[in-house]
C-alpha positions in Angstrom: 53.4 37.7 -11.6 55.8 34.6 -12.1 55.1 30.8 -13.4 55.3 29.1 -10.2 52.5 31.5 -8.6 50.0 31.2 -11.7 50.4 27.7 -11.5 49.5 27.7 -7.4 46.5 30.2 -8.0 45.4 28.0 -10.9 45.5 24.7 -9.1 43.5 26.4 -5.9 41.1 27.8 -8.6 40.7 24.2 -9.5 40.4 22.8 -5.7 37.7 25.5 -5.1 35.5 24.6 -8.1 35.9 21.0 -7.3 35.2 21.3 -3.5 32.3 23.6 -4.2 30.9 20.9 -6.9 31.4 18.1 -4.2 29.7 20.1 -1.8 26.6 20.6 -4.0 26.5 16.9 -5.1 26.6 16.3 -1.3 23.5 18.2 -0.6 21.4 16.9 -3.4 22.1 13.6 -2.2 21.3 14.2 1.4 17.8 15.8 -0.1 17.2 13.0 -2.3 17.7 10.5 0.8 16.8 12.1 3.5 12.4 11.5 3.1 13.4 7.8 2.1 15.3 6.9 4.8 13.1 8.9 7.0 10.3 6.9 6.1 12.5 3.4 6.6 13.1 4.4 9.9 9.0 5.2 10.5 8.5 1.9 9.1 11.2 -0.1 11.6 10.1 2.0 14.4 6.1 1.0 13.8 7.1 -2.6 13.4 9.3 -3.0 16.7 6.3 -1.4 18.7 3.4 -4.1 17.2 6.0 -6.6 17.8 6.3 -5.9 21.7 2.7 -4.8 21.8 0.9 -6.9 19.2 -2.8 -6.3 20.5 -2.4 -2.4 20.5 -4.5 -1.2 17.5 -2.5 2.3 17.2 0.4 4.1 18.9 1.2 8.0 19.9 3.6 9.5 21.6 3.2 10.6 25.1 2.8 14.3 25.1 5.4 16.8 26.8 7.8 13.6 27.0 11.3 15.0 27.8 14.2 12.9 27.7 16.0 14.9 30.1 13.2 14.7 32.8 13.1 10.8 32.0 16.7 10.4 32.7 16.4 12.0 36.0 13.5 9.5 36.9 16.1 6.6 36.4 19.2 8.2 37.7 19.8 7.1 40.8 19.7 3.4 39.9 20.5 3.4 36.1 22.9 6.4 35.5 24.0 4.5 32.6 20.6 4.1 30.4 18.3 6.6 28.4 14.8 6.6 28.1 14.6 7.6 24.2 10.8 8.4 24.0 7.6 6.7 25.2 4.4 5.9 23.1 1.1 5.3 24.8 -0.3 1.7 23.2 -3.9 2.3 22.5 -7.1 -0.5 22.0 -9.4 0.4 19.0 -11.4 3.1 21.2 -8.1 4.7 21.9 -8.1 3.8 25.4 -4.4 3.3 26.7 -3.5 0.1 27.6 0.1 0.1 27.7 3.2 1.8 26.5 6.4 1.3 24.4 9.7 2.6 25.7 12.4 3.0 24.1 15.8 2.3 26.0 19.6 3.1 25.7 22.0 1.5 27.6 25.5 2.9 27.5 26.8 -0.7 29.7 27.4 -2.7 26.4 30.5 -4.5 25.5 30.8 -3.2 22.3 28.5 0.3 22.3 25.3 1.4 22.8 22.4 -1.0 22.5 19.2 0.4 22.2 15.8 -1.5 22.3 11.8 -1.0 22.7 9.8 -2.4 25.5 6.4 -3.5 25.6 4.4 -2.9 28.9 0.9 -3.4 30.0 -1.0 -1.1 32.0 -0.4 -3.7 34.9 3.1 -3.9 34.7 3.3 -6.8 32.6 6.7 -6.6 30.2 5.2 -8.2 26.8 8.6 -8.4 25.4 11.2 -6.5 23.9 12.9 -5.4 20.3 16.1 -4.8 19.9 16.8 -2.0 17.5 20.6 -1.1 17.9 23.2 -3.8 18.9 26.9 -4.0 17.9 28.2 -6.5 20.6 30.6 -9.5 19.7 29.6 -11.9 17.1 29.1 -15.4 18.6 28.8 -14.1 22.2 26.8 -10.6 22.7 25.1 -10.7 19.6 23.3 -13.6 20.7 21.5 -11.5 23.1 18.4 -11.6 20.4 17.9 -15.1 20.6 19.0 -15.8 24.3 18.0 -13.0 26.5 14.8 -11.4 24.3 12.7 -14.3 25.1 13.1 -14.5 28.4 11.3 -11.0 29.3 8.1 -11.7 27.5 5.4 -11.9 29.8 6.8 -11.4 33.1 5.5 -9.2 35.8 8.1 -8.6 37.9 9.7 -5.7 39.7 13.2 -6.1 38.6 15.2 -8.5 36.5 18.7 -10.0 38.0 20.7 -12.8 35.8 22.1 -15.8 36.8 24.9 -17.8 35.3 23.4 -21.3 37.3 19.8 -21.3 35.5 16.9 -19.2 35.9 14.6 -20.8 39.0 12.0 -17.8 39.3 10.4 -15.4 37.0 12.5 -12.5 38.0 15.8 -14.3 36.7 17.6 -14.4 33.3 20.1 -17.0 32.2 23.3 -15.1 31.3 24.7 -15.6 27.6 27.6 -17.9 28.3 31.0 -15.7 27.9 28.7 -12.3 27.4 28.0 -11.4 31.2 28.8 -7.7 30.5 26.2 -8.0 27.4 23.2 -9.3 29.8 24.2 -7.1 32.7 23.7 -4.4 30.3 20.5 -5.3 28.8 18.9 -6.6 31.7 19.9 -3.1 33.5 18.4 -1.4 30.7 15.0 -3.3 30.7 14.8 -2.6 34.6 15.4 1.2 33.7 12.4 0.8 31.7 10.3 -0.7 34.1 11.2 2.1 36.7 10.6 4.7 34.9 7.1 3.0 34.0 6.5 2.4 37.5 7.3 6.1 38.7 6.2 8.3 35.3 3.5 6.1 33.7 1.7 3.5 36.2 -1.7 4.9 36.8 -1.4 7.6 34.2 1.2 9.6 35.9 2.4 11.0 33.0 
């Protein structure tokens, strides 16, 4: 075996050892961080639930909820939206007083936008909590300050956005220069309300 082949085999062996060690290190890091990350995600979810449904004493996942089946409920009118999960909002006696519906809209300018909606049993929208958004800074990213407050306390079948000033409960003032973001969020909210009416209202689920 000549010197060149020996050198190649040696380099290959070194590379193999480095790869194995790196893999073990990554596995260790994942194991160590998995639980803290899951804990932080659970805390963030709980905070969002309390934000959109402050009157609830506790929250429980809706039994037998299925994302694919949920999408079918809204697909005809909102094909670019998904219902990710649904929790019942319970009072101190464990009676259902509404729901927290988490929606993802795929119509955002910068990608998916995910948020939770608090919907009372009578269909009143308590409000929304944005969980994930990556819109343009100074424009679409203003959804938190411009759009979010406008949905709170409204009992309407669907929302629409306007550029000339909201004149009715179902109208939302669009973010200036960010019509795509406004449309995406509005469709997402409407999808959540439609799912509520067709799958949750009156204890349908």
